[in-house]
Backbone as CSV, one residue per row, in Angstrom:
resi,resn,N_x,N_y,N_z,CA_x,CA_y,CA_z,C_x,C_y,C_z
1,MET,1.080,-0.928,-0.203,-0.041,0.413,0.253,1.232,1.345,-0.183
2,GLU,0.741,2.482,-0.776,1.351,3.380,-1.141,0.957,4.303,-0.083
3,GLU,1.743,5.242,0.593,1.375,6.515,1.436,0.903,7.475,0.131
4,ASP,0.109,8.722,0.667,-0.502,9.357,0.098,0.695,10.360,0.433
5,PRO,1.029,11.126,-0.901,2.683,12.046,-0.771,2.275,13.096,-0.112
6,ASP,1.302,13.839,0.490,0.954,14.673,1.300,1.065,14.858,2.800
7,THR,0.513,12.986,2.615,0.953,13.202,3.836,2.407,12.272,4.367
8,TYR,3.288,11.798,2.942,4.442,11.832,3.087,5.100,13.371,3.778
9,ARG,4.892,14.360,2.896,5.323,15.690,3.004,5.176,16.297,4.279
10,ILE,3.773,15.863,4.929,3.808,16.202,6.230,4.610,15.857,6.920
11,LEU,4.803,14.223,7.389,5.262,13.617,8.375,7.092,14.319,8.671
12,LYS,7.320,14.354,7.184,8.764,14.333,7.069,9.392,16.344,7.354
13,LEU,7.761,17.555,6.934,8.113,18.219,7.327,8.199,18.531,9.221
14,ARG,7.117,17.214,9.693,7.270,17.963,11.267,8.248,16.926,12.057
15,ALA,9.216,15.966,11.046,10.471,15.609,11.809,11.678,16.733,11.286
16,GLU,11.492,17.022,10.267,12.427,18.323,10.329,12.283,19.410,11.334
17,ILE,11.530,19.832,11.657,10.726,20.909,12.773,11.212,20.044,13.927
18,LEU,10.579,19.004,14.466,11.570,18.742,15.484,13.029,18.804,15.521
19,GLU,13.781,18.613,14.668,15.140,18.424,15.047,15.734,19.958,14.552
20,LEU,15.248,21.067,13.772,15.255,22.546,14.122,14.936,23.188,15.359
21,GLY,14.072,22.574,15.970,13.581,23.014,17.803,14.149,22.396,18.404
22,SER,15.200,21.593,18.511,16.605,20.709,18.932,17.601,21.567,18.763
23,ALA,18.031,21.784,17.448,18.994,22.718,17.558,18.519,23.989,17.692
24,ILE,17.461,24.813,17.649,17.447,26.302,18.359,17.836,26.007,19.597
25,ARG,17.191,25.268,20.455,17.310,24.905,21.696,18.891,25.165,22.460
26,GLN,19.523,24.043,21.694,21.093,24.044,21.399,21.997,25.503,21.447
27,LEU,21.695,25.742,20.443,22.586,27.432,20.406,21.747,28.307,21.060
28,GLN,20.574,28.359,21.537,20.450,29.333,22.651,20.616,28.814,23.956
29,ARG,21.403,27.634,24.251,21.907,26.730,25.339,23.283,27.741,26.045
30,GLU,24.225,27.169,24.225,25.553,27.917,24.232,25.783,29.424,23.853
31,GLY,24.395,30.251,23.690,24.631,31.644,23.978,24.795,32.085,22.513
32,LEU,24.750,31.366,21.691,24.841,32.113,19.935,23.391,32.227,19.135
33,ASP,23.672,32.713,18.091,22.970,33.046,17.409,21.725,32.469,16.784
34,ASP,20.898,32.340,16.868,19.833,30.784,16.117,18.743,31.743,15.384
35,ALA,19.267,33.037,14.962,18.241,34.101,13.510,17.491,33.135,12.931
36,ALA,18.943,32.257,11.826,18.534,31.748,10.579,17.894,30.972,11.049
37,ALA,17.849,29.706,11.836,17.372,28.266,12.642,16.241,29.047,12.668
38,GLN,15.866,29.953,13.463,13.890,30.488,13.961,13.969,31.045,12.352
39,LEU,14.519,31.433,11.303,13.715,31.414,10.479,13.210,30.409,9.551
40,LEU,13.829,29.465,9.590,13.616,28.208,8.397,12.385,27.570,9.392
41,ILE,12.575,27.204,10.882,11.393,26.628,11.583,10.254,27.026,11.094
42,ALA,10.384,28.846,10.664,8.973,29.992,10.459,8.014,28.924,9.273
43,ARG,9.257,29.240,8.576,8.906,28.928,6.872,8.028,27.416,7.338
44,LYS,8.976,26.437,7.646,8.583,24.888,7.134,7.431,25.012,8.191
45,ARG,6.699,25.119,9.248,5.971,25.622,10.041,4.735,26.421,8.713
46,ALA,4.685,27.165,8.389,4.000,27.623,7.441,3.476,26.730,6.165
47,ARG,4.761,25.886,5.769,4.338,24.837,4.654,3.599,23.726,5.261
48,LEU,3.701,23.115,6.672,3.270,22.295,7.328,1.649,22.714,7.485
49,ASP,1.690,24.176,7.897,-0.056,24.638,8.231,-0.464,24.818,7.082
50,HIS,-0.097,24.806,5.495,-0.763,25.096,4.372,-1.130,23.989,3.965
51,LEU,-0.093,22.760,4.189,0.005,21.052,3.881,-1.547,20.855,4.351
52,VAL,-1.429,20.976,5.453,-2.787,20.452,6.717,-3.933,21.121,6.304
53,LYS,-3.898,22.156,6.044,-5.709,22.995,5.762,-5.919,22.462,4.294
54,THR,-5.036,21.891,3.180,-5.333,22.293,1.936,-4.957,20.401,1.265
55,GLY,-4.274,19.371,2.591,-4.058,18.595,1.846,-5.252,17.805,1.783
56,SER,-6.121,17.180,2.076,-7.303,17.028,2.093,-8.723,17.714,2.069
57,PRO,-10.090,16.215,1.490,-11.069,16.755,1.224,-11.309,17.275,3.081
58,GLY,-12.376,18.992,3.188,-12.523,19.237,3.955,-11.564,19.898,5.230
59,GLY,-10.338,19.933,4.415,-9.663,20.927,5.018,-8.750,20.272,5.953
60,HIS,-8.478,19.503,6.746,-7.900,18.729,7.462,-7.613,17.172,7.287
61,LEU,-5.956,16.897,7.768,-5.646,15.409,7.778,-5.452,15.213,9.168
62,ASN,-5.619,14.230,9.184,-5.507,13.460,10.322,-3.933,13.172,10.905
63,ILE,-3.255,14.391,11.215,-2.460,14.572,11.602,-1.847,15.407,12.592
64,THR,-0.979,14.722,13.935,-1.165,16.201,14.816,-0.448,17.075,14.236
65,ASP,-0.749,18.795,14.975,0.227,19.680,14.535,1.137,20.186,15.906
66,ILE,1.888,20.876,15.314,3.113,20.722,15.931,3.238,22.882,16.384
67,ARG,3.307,22.578,17.444,3.757,24.436,18.081,4.836,24.774,18.696
68,ARG,5.354,25.662,18.725,5.973,26.082,19.553,5.988,26.125,20.662
69,SER,6.958,25.055,21.521,6.891,25.300,23.027,7.126,26.248,23.903
């Protein structure tokens, strides 16, 4: 059985967002500039929101949303 391409993209973006969140926390702990990572994570969150809202009839996929902690 083949997975829906939008579902795959959503899962991939979720994993990338989690990794970026971890990298941002590490940069902050070390007192380093995290502006580029913050911008990238914001863009990925926007892409994720768009995919979730437009990815299925009715506008919502059954994928857990990721929010900034």
